[in-house]
N, C-alpha and C positions, 0 to 999 in steps of 0.2 A: 300616531301617538297626537295628531292635531285634532282629528275627530274624538279621539276621549277626551281630550281637554275641552273642546266645547259641550260635549254631554255633561260634564262635570258643571261647567259654568251653567248650564242651563237649570241642572240640579238646584243652584244654589240661588239661582234667581228664583226659580219656583217656591222653592222650601223657605226662602226667605221672605218673600211676599207674603205667604199662608201664616207663616210665624206672625209676623206684623201686624195681619189683620186677625189673628187668632189674639192677640194680648193688646189690641184694641189702641196699638201704636200707629196704624195705619186704616183707613176706613175703605170699604168697598167703592167708593164712587171716588177715591183718590187719585190723581194721574199718576203718582210713583206705583201702587199696587197695580194698575193695569200695564205700565212700563214693565214691570217685574215678569207678568204674565205673556206678554208679548215677547219679549227679549229669552224668556225661558223655554216658552213654546217654538221659539224659533232654534235656539241651540238644541235642543230634545229632537227636533222634528230633523235638522240636521245631520245627526248623528244616527238617527234611525234610519234615514233614506240611505247614508252611505252603507248602515248594516242589513241593507233590504228588509229592514221589519216593517212591513207596510203598514199593517194595523196600528203600531205604535206611532209611526209617522202621521198617520191619519189623525190621531187623535191628539197629537201635538198641534198639527196644522189648525186643526180646529180649536185647540185652547188659543193658540195665537190669534186667531179672527176672533174670536168670540172677546179677547181683549182689544183689540181693535176696534170693533164694533162699540163696546162699551165707552172706548176713551172718544172715538168720534161723537156719540150722542153726549157726553160731557163737555167737549168742546163747542158745540153747537148749542148746547142749552146755557150755556154761560155768556 
């Protein structure tokens, strides 16, 4: 039950980030958008690892690291 809740939280973070980006409430270079991607990817990766769904886990770990890389670049450039 815990991992199911974590998975749904990941869906909410990723979907909300994409929705806010698509409706131009957030910009792709905003810290909030990157944080949504990082936390969403982490939650979804944890759920996929628990379910032994390794391709899905790998995709979400990559999604999370892309967000971390983008956020790191933003913080270095400011």
